[in-house]
C-alpha positions as CSV (number, residue, x, y, z in Angstrom):
1,X,189.5,94.5,204.1
2,X,186.3,96.4,203.6
3,X,186.5,97.6,207.2
4,X,190.0,98.9,206.7
5,X,188.9,100.9,203.6
6,X,185.9,102.2,205.5
7,X,188.0,103.3,208.5
8,X,190.7,104.8,206.2
9,X,188.0,106.7,204.3
10,X,186.4,108.0,207.5
11,X,189.8,109.1,208.9
12,X,190.7,111.0,205.7
13,X,187.3,112.6,205.4
14,X,187.4,113.6,209.0
15,X,190.8,115.2,208.5
16,X,189.4,117.3,205.6
17,X,186.4,118.3,207.5
18,X,188.5,119.4,210.5
19,X,190.9,121.3,208.3
20,X,187.9,123.1,206.7
21,X,186.9,124.5,210.1
22,X,190.2,126.1,210.8
23,X,190.7,129.7,209.7
24,X,192.6,130.2,206.5
25,X,195.8,132.2,206.4
26,X,194.0,134.9,204.4
27,X,191.4,135.4,207.1
28,X,194.1,135.7,209.8
29,X,195.8,138.3,207.8
30,X,192.6,140.5,207.9
31,X,192.7,140.7,211.7
32,X,194.3,143.8,213.2
33,X,197.6,142.8,214.6
34,X,199.0,146.1,215.8
35,X,198.9,147.8,219.2
36,X,195.6,149.1,220.5
37,X,195.0,152.8,219.7
38,X,192.1,155.2,219.8
39,X,191.0,157.5,217.0
40,X,188.3,159.9,215.8
41,X,185.8,158.6,213.3
42,X,183.1,160.6,211.4
43,X,180.1,158.5,211.9
44,X,177.9,160.7,209.7
45,X,180.2,160.1,206.6
46,X,178.3,158.0,204.1
47,X,174.8,158.8,205.3
48,X,172.3,159.9,202.7
49,X,172.3,163.6,202.0
50,X,168.6,163.9,202.9
51,X,169.3,162.4,206.3
52,X,172.2,164.7,206.9
53,X,170.1,167.8,206.1
54,X,167.5,166.7,208.6
55,X,170.3,166.3,211.2
56,X,171.8,169.8,210.6
57,X,174.9,168.6,208.8
58,X,175.7,170.9,205.9
59,X,176.1,169.3,202.4
60,X,176.2,172.5,200.2
61,X,178.0,174.5,199.0
62,X,180.7,172.1,197.8
63,X,183.2,173.7,200.2
64,X,181.2,172.3,203.1
65,X,181.6,168.6,202.1
66,X,182.5,166.5,205.1
67,X,185.5,164.2,205.2
68,X,186.5,161.4,207.6
69,X,188.1,164.0,209.9
70,X,185.7,167.0,209.5
71,X,182.1,168.0,209.4
72,X,180.1,171.3,209.0
73,X,177.0,171.8,211.1
74,X,174.4,174.6,211.8
75,X,172.8,175.4,215.2
76,X,169.9,177.2,213.4
77,X,167.5,175.8,210.7
78,X,167.9,177.7,207.4
79,X,167.6,177.4,203.7
80,X,170.5,177.7,201.2
81,X,169.8,178.8,197.6
82,X,172.4,177.9,195.0
83,X,173.4,180.1,192.0
84,X,171.1,177.9,189.9
85,X,168.2,178.7,192.2
86,X,168.0,175.4,193.9
87,X,166.8,175.7,197.5
88,X,168.1,173.3,200.1
89,X,166.7,173.3,203.7
90,X,168.8,172.3,206.7
91,X,167.5,171.5,210.2
92,X,169.2,172.7,213.3
93,X,171.8,170.5,215.0
94,X,171.3,171.0,218.7
95,X,174.1,168.5,219.7
96,X,176.9,167.2,217.6
97,X,178.6,164.0,218.6
98,X,182.2,163.3,217.7
99,X,182.9,159.5,217.8
100,X,186.1,158.2,219.5
101,X,186.7,154.6,218.7
102,X,189.0,152.0,220.2
103,X,191.0,150.0,217.6
104,X,191.9,146.7,219.4
105,X,190.3,144.5,222.0
106,X,187.6,145.9,224.3
107,X,188.4,146.5,227.9
108,X,186.4,145.1,230.9
109,X,186.6,148.5,232.6
110,X,185.8,152.0,231.3
111,X,188.5,153.8,229.4
112,X,189.0,157.5,230.1
113,X,190.8,159.4,227.4
114,X,192.1,162.9,227.2
115,X,191.4,165.4,224.4
116,X,192.0,169.1,223.9
117,X,190.8,172.0,221.8
118,X,193.7,173.4,219.8
119,X,194.5,177.1,220.1
120,X,194.2,177.4,216.3
121,X,190.4,176.9,216.6
122,X,188.4,179.9,215.5
123,X,185.3,178.9,217.5
124,X,185.2,180.2,221.1
125,X,184.0,178.0,223.9
126,X,181.0,179.6,225.6
127,X,180.3,181.9,222.6
128,X,180.1,179.5,219.7
129,X,179.7,176.2,221.5
130,X,179.8,174.3,224.8
131,X,180.7,170.8,225.7
132,X,178.4,168.4,227.4
133,X,179.1,168.1,231.2
134,X,180.6,164.7,230.6
135,X,183.3,166.2,228.3
136,X,183.8,169.6,229.9
137,X,187.1,168.7,231.5
138,X,188.7,167.4,228.3
139,X,187.8,163.8,229.0
140,X,185.9,161.2,226.9
141,X,184.9,157.8,228.3
142,X,184.6,154.6,226.4
143,X,182.4,152.4,228.5
144,X,183.4,148.9,229.7
145,X,183.0,146.2,227.0
146,X,182.4,148.8,224.3
147,X,184.6,150.2,221.4
148,X,183.4,153.8,221.3
149,X,182.6,156.9,223.2
150,X,181.4,160.4,222.2
151,X,182.5,164.0,222.7
152,X,179.2,166.0,222.7
153,X,179.3,169.5,221.4
154,X,176.4,171.9,221.7
155,X,176.6,174.7,219.1
156,X,175.2,178.0,220.2
157,X,172.7,179.7,217.8
158,X,173.8,183.3,217.0
159,X,177.1,182.8,218.8
160,X,179.2,184.5,216.0
161,X,178.2,187.0,213.3
162,X,175.6,185.9,210.8
163,X,177.1,184.3,207.7
164,X,180.3,183.3,209.5
165,X,181.8,179.9,210.1
166,X,183.9,179.1,213.2
167,X,185.9,175.9,213.6
168,X,186.6,173.7,216.6
169,X,189.8,171.7,216.2
170,X,189.9,168.7,218.5
171,X,193.1,166.7,219.3
172,X,192.8,163.3,220.8
173,X,195.6,162.6,223.2
174,X,194.6,159.1,224.6
175,X,196.0,158.1,227.9
176,X,199.1,156.4,229.4
177,X,198.0,153.0,228.0
178,X,196.3,153.9,224.8
179,X,197.9,156.4,222.3
180,X,195.9,158.2,219.6
181,X,196.4,157.0,216.0
182,X,198.5,159.7,214.3
183,X,196.3,159.4,211.2
184,X,193.1,160.2,213.0
185,X,194.0,162.2,216.1
186,X,192.5,165.5,214.9
187,X,188.9,166.3,214.1
188,X,187.4,169.5,212.8
189,X,183.8,170.7,213.6
190,X,182.8,173.8,211.7
191,X,179.8,175.8,212.9
192,X,178.0,177.9,210.3
193,X,175.7,180.8,211.6
194,X,173.1,181.5,208.9
195,X,172.1,185.0,208.0
196,X,168.7,186.4,208.8
197,X,167.6,186.1,205.2
198,X,168.6,182.4,205.1
199,X,166.4,181.7,208.2
200,X,163.2,182.9,206.5
């Protein structure tokens, strides 16, 4: 009789232990279940202000605050003085990287995606910026077994008039297999050209 109770106890305890190893319904609900898509992501969003300033990402004035789909940069180091007299120094950003991420399972081969610069952009390619050679043809590559690739933009110092801001509006088009998420298919990079007084 004791053996029966012992075996029954082990059987019941084993069932509870096994059930504890299985994922709960709540955990399954957290997994992305939709189709694979690609989207822009602002990888500098959430960084400390002091880090952003060293990287040439503008944080003042308030109109230059970045969002999940936009960022303000400067190709020339300069200092901004607020109305209250606070002086903020920004480093130059020689290359800006716009992150393109895959939402879904990784691929065993590289994924080539298409993007375009919209005609409503105020920045002029060759005057205000250039693309890295890997992106010059409107392509961005997500390497095999990875979830992200980058569009590399090189802002040109002195490209536009001092004190002006020019914007590049990127549209991610995806490819035949992967479509761009309609919520994150557009990204804005604004390039501020500081005045001579700000550069001193």
